[in-house]
C-alpha positions in Angstrom: -21.2 42.8 75.9 -24.1 44.5 74.0 -26.2 47.5 74.7 -29.9 47.6 75.2 -30.5 48.2 71.4 -28.7 44.9 70.6 -25.6 46.5 69.1 -22.0 45.6 70.0 -21.3 48.5 72.4 -22.3 49.8 75.8 -22.1 53.2 77.4 -19.8 54.0 80.4 -20.9 56.2 83.3 -19.0 59.1 81.8 -21.0 58.8 78.6 -18.2 57.3 76.5 -19.0 54.2 74.4 -17.3 50.9 75.1 -17.0 48.2 72.6 -17.3 44.6 73.7 -14.1 42.5 73.4 -15.2 40.3 70.5 -16.2 43.2 68.3 -13.1 45.2 69.3 -10.9 42.3 68.2 -12.7 42.1 64.9 -12.4 45.8 64.3 -8.8 45.8 65.3 -8.0 43.2 62.7 -10.1 45.0 60.1 -8.3 48.3 60.7 -4.9 46.6 60.5 -6.2 45.0 57.3 -6.8 48.4 55.8 -3.3 49.5 56.6 -1.9 46.3 55.1 -4.0 46.7 52.0 -2.7 50.2 51.6 0.8 48.8 51.7 0.0 46.2 49.1 -1.5 48.8 46.7 1.6 51.0 47.1 4.0 48.1 46.5 2.2 46.7 43.6 1.6 50.0 42.0 5.1 51.4 42.4 7.6 51.7 39.5 10.9 51.9 41.3 12.6 48.6 42.4 13.3 50.3 45.7 9.6 50.2 46.5 8.2 47.4 44.4 11.0 45.0 45.2 12.7 46.1 48.4 9.4 47.4 49.9 11.1 50.4 51.4 7.8 52.0 52.4 5.2 52.1 55.2 1.5 52.7 55.6 -0.7 53.5 58.6 -4.2 54.8 59.7 -4.6 57.6 62.2 -7.8 58.9 63.9 -9.0 62.5 63.6 -7.0 63.4 66.7 -3.8 62.3 65.0 -3.3 59.1 66.9 -2.1 56.0 65.1 -4.8 53.3 65.3 -3.3 50.7 62.9 -0.1 50.2 60.9 1.2 47.7 58.4 4.2 45.6 59.5 6.6 47.7 57.5 9.7 49.9 58.4 10.2 50.7 62.2 12.0 54.0 61.6 9.2 55.1 59.3 6.3 54.1 61.5 7.5 55.4 64.9 8.1 58.9 63.4 4.8 59.2 61.5 2.9 61.0 64.2 5.1 64.0 63.8 4.1 64.2 60.1 0.4 63.9 60.9 0.7 66.7 63.5 2.4 68.9 61.0 -0.3 68.4 58.4 -3.1 68.8 60.9 -1.9 72.3 61.7 -2.8 73.2 58.1 -6.5 72.3 58.6 -6.6 69.8 55.7 -9.9 69.3 54.0 -11.5 66.3 52.2 -10.1 65.9 48.7 -6.7 67.1 49.8 -3.4 65.3 50.1 -0.3 66.9 51.6 3.3 65.9 50.8 6.2 66.4 53.2 9.8 65.3 53.7 11.3 68.2 55.6 12.9 66.7 58.8 12.3 70.0 60.6 8.6 69.9 59.7 7.4 66.4 60.4 9.7 64.4 58.2 12.7 62.1 58.8 15.1 62.5 55.9 14.5 63.9 52.5 14.3 60.7 50.5 11.4 59.6 52.6 8.4 61.4 51.0 5.3 61.2 53.2 1.8 61.7 52.0 -1.0 62.6 54.5 -4.6 62.8 53.6 -7.8 63.4 55.6 -10.3 60.6 55.3 -13.9 61.6 54.9 -15.8 58.6 53.6 -19.0 59.5 51.8 -17.6 60.6 48.5 -15.5 58.7 46.0 -12.0 59.0 47.6 -9.5 61.7 46.5 -10.5 61.2 42.9 -6.8 61.3 41.8 -6.7 57.7 40.6 -10.3 56.7 40.2 -11.8 59.9 38.6 -14.2 60.1 41.5 -15.9 63.0 43.3 -13.7 64.6 46.0 -16.7 65.6 48.1 -16.9 63.5 51.3 -18.3 63.7 54.8 -16.7 64.7 58.1 -13.0 64.0 58.5 -12.7 60.9 60.6 -9.0 60.1 60.3 -5.9 60.2 58.2 -4.2 57.9 55.8 -0.4 58.1 55.8 2.2 56.6 53.5 5.9 57.0 53.6 8.2 55.8 50.8 11.9 56.1 50.2 12.3 57.7 46.8 15.6 56.8 45.2 16.5 60.4 44.3 15.1 63.7 45.5 17.8 66.0 44.1 20.7 67.4 46.0 24.4 67.4 45.3 24.8 63.7 44.4 22.7 61.0 42.7 20.6 59.2 45.2 20.4 62.2 47.5 22.6 60.7 50.3 25.9 62.5 50.0 28.4 61.2 52.6 30.0 64.6 53.1 26.9 66.8 53.3 27.2 69.7 55.7 23.8 71.3 55.2 20.4 69.9 54.4 20.3 71.9 51.2 22.9 69.5 49.8 20.5 66.5 50.4 17.6 67.3 48.1 14.4 69.3 47.6 12.4 70.0 50.8 8.7 69.7 51.0 7.4 71.4 54.2 3.9 70.0 54.1 2.7 71.2 50.6 -0.8 70.5 49.2 -0.1 68.0 46.4 -3.8 67.3 45.7 -6.5 69.9 45.9 -10.2 69.2 45.3 -9.3 65.7 44.2 -6.9 66.9 41.5 -3.1 66.9 41.5 -1.7 70.4 41.7 0.5 70.4 38.6 2.5 73.4 39.8 3.5 71.6 42.9 4.2 68.3 41.1 6.2 70.1 38.4 8.3 71.9 40.9 9.2 68.7 42.7 10.0 66.8 39.5 12.1 69.6 38.2 14.5 69.1 41.2 15.0 65.3 41.0 17.1 63.2 38.6 14.6 60.5 37.8 11.3 62.4 37.4 9.3 59.7 35.6 10.0 57.2 38.4 9.2 59.7 41.1 5.9 60.6 39.4 4.9 56.9 39.2 5.8 56.2 42.8 3.9 59.2 44.0 0.8 58.0 42.1 1.2 54.6 43.7 1.1 56.3 47.1 -2.0 58.3 46.1 -3.7 55.0 45.0 -3.0 53.6 48.5 -4.8 56.6 50.0 -7.7 56.1 47.8 -8.0 52.5 48.9 -7.8 53.5 52.6 -10.7 55.9 52.2 -12.7 53.3 50.3 -12.1 50.6 53.0 -12.7 52.9 55.9 -16.0 53.8 54.3 -16.9 50.1 54.1 -16.2 49.8 57.9 -18.3 52.8 58.7 -21.2 51.3 56.7 -20.8 48.0 58.5 -20.2 49.3 62.1 -21.4 52.9 62.2 -20.4 54.9 65.3 -19.0 51.8 66.9 -15.9 52.3 64.7 -15.0 55.5 66.5 -15.3 53.8 69.8 -13.0 51.1 68.5 -10.4 53.7 67.8 -10.3 54.5 71.5 -10.7 50.9 72.5 -7.7 49.5 70.6 -5.4 52.4 71.8 -6.5 51.9 75.4 -6.0 48.1 75.1 -2.4 48.5 73.8 -1.6 51.2 76.4 -2.8 48.9 79.3 -0.8 46.0 77.9 2.4 47.9 77.5 2.1 49.5 81.0 1.6 46.1 82.5 4.8 44.9 80.8 6.8 47.9 81.8 5.7 47.5 85.4 7.5 44.1 85.5 10.8 45.8 84.8 12.7 46.7 88.0 12.4 50.4 88.9 15.6 52.4 88.5 17.8 54.4 86.2 20.0 52.5 83.7 22.7 54.2 81.7 24.7 53.2 78.6 27.0 54.8 76.1 28.0 54.1 72.5 29.3 56.1 69.5 29.0 56.8 65.8 32.1 56.2 63.6 32.5 59.7 62.3 30.0 62.0 60.7 31.2 61.9 57.1 33.2 65.1 57.5 35.6 63.9 60.2 36.4 60.4 61.4 36.1 61.3 65.1 33.8 59.2 67.3 30.4 60.9 68.1 29.1 59.8 71.5 25.5 58.9 72.2 24.6 58.6 75.9 21.3 57.6 77.5 19.7 57.3 80.9 16.6 55.1 81.0 14.4 55.6 84.0 11.8 53.0 84.8 9.2 54.2 87.3 6.3 51.8 87.7 4.5 51.6 84.3 6.3 54.6 82.9 9.6 54.9 81.0 11.6 58.1 80.6 14.5 58.0 78.1 16.9 60.9 78.4 19.7 61.5 75.9 21.4 64.3 77.9 25.2 63.8 77.5 24.9 62.9 73.8 27.1 65.0 71.4 26.0 68.3 70.1 24.9 68.3 66.5 27.7 67.7 64.1 28.9 69.2 60.9 28.2 66.0 58.9 24.9 64.3 58.0 24.4 61.8 60.9 22.2 64.3 62.9 18.8 62.7 63.6 15.5 64.6 64.1 13.9 63.9 67.5 11.2 62.0 65.7 13.8 59.5 64.6 15.2 59.1 68.1 11.7 58.6 69.4 11.0 56.0 66.7 14.2 54.0 67.8 13.1 54.1 71.4 9.6 52.9 70.6 11.1 50.0 68.6 13.1 48.9 71.6 10.0 49.1 73.8 8.1 46.9 71.3 11.0 44.4 71.2 11.1 44.1 75.0 7.4 43.7 75.5 4.9 41.2 74.2 5.0 41.1 70.4 1.3 40.3 70.3 0.3 43.8 71.6 -1.3 45.6 68.8 1.0 48.4 67.5 -0.6 51.8 67.8 -0.5 55.1 69.7 -1.2 53.4 73.0 2.1 51.6 72.9 4.0 54.9 73.1 1.8 56.8 75.6 3.8 55.4 78.6 7.2 56.5 77.1 8.8 59.9 77.2 11.9 60.7 75.1 14.1 63.8 75.7 17.1 65.1 73.9 18.7 68.5 74.3 17.9 70.9 71.5 20.9 71.4 69.3 22.2 67.9 70.0 22.9 65.0 67.6 19.3 63.7 68.3 17.5 67.0 68.2 19.4 69.2 65.7 18.6 72.7 64.6 18.3 73.6 60.9 20.0 73.6 58.5 21.7 70.5 59.8 22.4 67.7 57.4 20.4 64.7 58.5 20.2 62.1 55.8 22.4 59.6 57.6 20.7 60.1 60.9 17.6 58.3 59.8 19.4 55.3 58.5 22.5 55.0 60.7 22.1 57.0 63.9 18.8 55.4 64.5 20.5 52.0 64.6 23.0 53.2 67.2 20.1 54.6 69.3 18.5 51.2 69.4 21.9 49.6 70.4 22.4 52.0 73.3 18.8 51.8 74.6 19.0 48.0 74.4 22.2 48.1 76.3 20.7 50.2 79.1 17.6 48.1 79.5 19.7 44.9 79.4 20.9 45.8 82.8 17.3 45.5 84.1 16.0 42.6 82.0 19.1 40.8 80.6 16.9 37.8 79.6 14.9 40.0 77.2 17.7 41.9 75.4 19.6 40.5 72.4 23.3 40.8 71.7 24.0 43.6 69.2 23.2 43.0 65.6 25.2 44.5 62.7 24.1 48.0 63.8 24.0 49.6 60.4 21.8 49.6 57.2 24.9 49.5 55.0 23.5 52.1 52.6 24.8 51.8 49.0 23.9 54.4 46.5 25.0 54.3 42.9 23.8 56.8 40.3 24.5 58.9 37.3 25.1 62.6 37.4 23.3 62.7 34.0 20.2 61.7 35.8 19.4 58.5 34.0 19.5 56.1 36.9 19.7 56.0 40.7 20.1 52.8 42.6 19.6 52.5 46.4 20.1 49.5 48.5 20.4 48.6 52.2 22.3 45.4 52.7 21.6 42.9 55.5 24.0 41.5 58.0 24.1 39.5 61.2 21.4 39.7 63.8 22.4 39.4 67.5 21.8 36.1 69.3 19.3 36.0 72.1 18.8 33.9 75.2 16.4 31.8 73.1 18.4 31.1 70.0 21.0 32.0 67.3 20.9 35.3 65.4 19.6 35.2 61.9 22.2 35.3 59.0 22.1 38.1 56.4 19.0 40.1 57.4 18.1 43.7 58.1 18.1 44.4 61.8 16.9 47.2 64.0 15.2 50.1 62.4 14.7 48.6 59.0 13.3 45.3 57.6 13.4 45.9 53.9 14.0 43.1 51.4 17.0 43.0 49.0 16.8 43.8 45.3 16.9 40.5 43.5 20.0 40.1 41.4 17.9 39.6 38.2 15.9 42.8 38.8 19.0 44.8 39.7 20.9 43.8 36.5 17.8 44.4 34.4 16.9 47.8 35.8 20.4 49.3 36.3 23.8 49.4 34.5 25.2 47.1 37.3 26.5 43.6 37.3 26.5 41.5 40.5 29.8 39.7 41.0 29.2 38.1 44.3 26.4 37.8 46.9 27.3 35.4 49.8 27.5 35.0 53.5 30.7 35.8 55.3 31.8 32.7 57.3 33.1 33.3 60.8 31.5 36.8 61.2 28.9 35.8 63.8 30.1 36.0 67.4 30.5 32.7 69.2 28.4 31.8 72.2 25.9 29.4 73.6 23.8 31.0 70.8 25.8 32.2 67.8 25.4 35.6 66.2 24.2 35.8 62.6 26.6 36.0 59.7 27.3 39.2 57.7 27.1 39.3 53.9 29.3 40.2 51.0 27.7 42.0 48.0 30.0 42.9 45.2 28.9 44.7 42.0 30.5 46.3 38.9 29.3 49.6 37.6 29.0 49.5 33.9 29.1 53.2 33.2 30.6 56.3 34.9 28.8 56.9 38.1 28.8 58.3 41.6 29.0 55.9 44.6 27.9 56.9 48.1 28.3 54.7 51.2 26.8 55.4 54.6 27.7 52.6 56.9 28.7 51.8 60.5 30.5 49.1 62.5 33.6 49.3 60.3 35.9 49.7 63.3 33.7 48.9 66.4 32.6 45.4 67.0 28.9 44.4 67.5 29.0 43.3 71.1 28.1 39.9 72.5 26.3 39.6 75.8 26.3 37.2 78.8 29.7 35.9 77.8 29.0 35.8 74.1 31.8 36.9 71.7 31.5 40.0 69.5 30.6 39.9 65.9 32.9 40.9 63.1 33.2 44.4 61.7 32.3 45.3 58.1 34.4 46.7 55.3 33.8 48.8 52.1 35.9 48.5 49.0 35.8 50.6 45.8 38.0 49.4 43.0 39.7 47.1 45.4 40.7 49.9 47.8 39.3 50.3 51.3 37.2 53.4 51.8 35.9 55.0 55.0 32.6 54.0 56.5 31.0 57.1 54.9 32.3 58.1 51.5 31.2 59.5 48.2 33.4 58.7 45.2 33.0 59.3 41.4 34.1 56.1 39.6 34.7 55.2 35.9 32.9 52.4 34.2 34.2 49.0 35.1 34.7 49.8 38.8 33.8 47.1 41.3 32.2 48.1 44.6 32.2 45.6 47.5 30.3 45.9 50.7 31.1 43.4 53.5 28.6 43.7 56.3 29.1 43.1 60.0 28.0 39.9 61.9 25.9 39.8 65.0 27.2 39.3 68.6 26.9 36.0 70.4 24.8 35.3 73.5 26.1 33.2 76.4 29.3 31.3 77.2 30.7 29.6 74.0 31.6 26.6 76.2 27.8 26.0 76.7 27.1 25.7 73.0 25.6 22.3 72.1 28.0 20.0 70.3 25.3 19.2 67.6 24.9 22.9 67.0 28.7 23.2 66.5 28.6 20.4 64.0 25.8 22.1 62.1 27.9 25.3 62.1 30.8 23.5 60.4 28.5 21.6 58.0 26.7 24.8 57.0 30.0 26.8 56.5 29.2 29.3 59.3 32.6 28.9 60.8 36.1 29.1 59.3 37.2 26.0 61.2 
């Protein structure tokens, strides 16, 4: 519909502008294109393999009210927690030409290696000026560009900044509680120098931060192009895409039977002790609203698997997106109908100075498992069997500070009512790529000995769970190895009669080590990570005979 002046919008009775559906769809795709282009600039401009190869980063656009309007299809645990970062920076009244950096989990961050940049967007000048030498003067702030990237080292007690036995956040690296990294279009050298003085690989960190800044420059440039093309209609489109997603998600939630559904699972120790750490959830469906309550979950623990509430929310949002139509545009509207509560001082809402580096990568995975399990009682046809339930974090670095390697290793995805689980992929809260063997060996003093699927690790069923992986590498100089993993003693569960997937295993120098461990090793030590498989879905007796023949032919079974 067009207004009387022939433009692509109309005015509602309350005075708000409404964008016609065709124009709204065009603008939605253009906004998502800006977020995707930000991501490409970041990935192509980064120096570290962790970002340029594994793509462990995320980008998004927010409006002036701090609502996400578009995101790139990047990392779930990054994206769902981004609003907390924007809220934290907005409280500082950021101005055009400024960029704020934060990673503090108690001030809008997730865990310390994830460094987030937030910049107000005020098209009309020449961007932030950091990478293009332009003028920092712009117009009115109309939104925010946000990038979040996992930096392979941010200081702390061990190389890679993910010590398995950390008891306080101070051991995990340098904290940035929303500091102004760029002022008047120029990098604040004092802030940059302070950060780089506290990390082991400063040249790599500087280059990766500049890649993030370049992504922000591109966002402001492209948003300016959209304003030139669409004018005020662009702001109406912000509301329009959010309202559209909210309506779609509410309609999907309304189809879930009302009621309260409960589930329980546990973490395999916290890195300090080996005791199980329970996570309990009650999911209440009330019409088109969803309330997720983690009362009953363990109190915060001594070790580093505590997860900020933003991370717990991100995991819940991921489950909601998985159980609703995937074509719904991902933005703030998807999360409006969802409320997440966790007691303060609990595992999923810890008080400082709790250690949290493992909460972002491992506890988030268990939160998805337990929320899926609860909602499977209501909509069993939509919920998958459990996947590997871990990111299999492997960190190898030198205490001399000359290298820091970080990798998350794929495993088996859970089968669904529609088909088999995928072999050897990231599941749940991450979807990063692997580091190619050629890159890994060229960039680090590491040699890959084996990288292969693990036959027989996917749970049997009408639909089979995905296979786990084995990745084995030899460290060619003295180094520190850290492992943060899960599902080393608890099986990824099958559903609807499907069998469970296999557990994983960690070996250092041929000796089994716990799920969470930090070990100093001499040159020549081989580290092996065997990742879990995914659970099966449905009665194995119902599996098609041709599918079983393919399983044998492809080496997926040990028969």
